[in-house]
C-alpha positions, 0 to 999 in steps of 0.5 A: 240710260241706254243698255246696248249689246257688245256691239262697238258700232252701236255704242258709237252710234248711240254716243253720237245720237244721244250725247251725255246719256249714260251708256250701260252694256247689257248684263248678259254680255258683261257676265260673258266677259266676266266669265271669259276673264275668269276662264282665261285667268284661272282655267276651268274649276267647277268648284271655283267657278261656282264660288266666284259666280256666287260671289260675282251675283252677290256684288251684281245684284247689291240693293245699294252703292255702299253694299256694291263697294263692300262686296 
């Protein structure tokens, strides 16, 4: 498994060199995309963002796949 940042060129190069190896986007970049999408849809509401962020982290740090899907 290889972790890359949000750079498309890096991802493409890794896919070519390491064929068949799973590629993950780094957690920081995932969180930035989620935050942007949340802000685009909901706007900035501190209380709402804090509640969403808590729920999102709960999903993100699920100890099992079953927990992940149920959360």
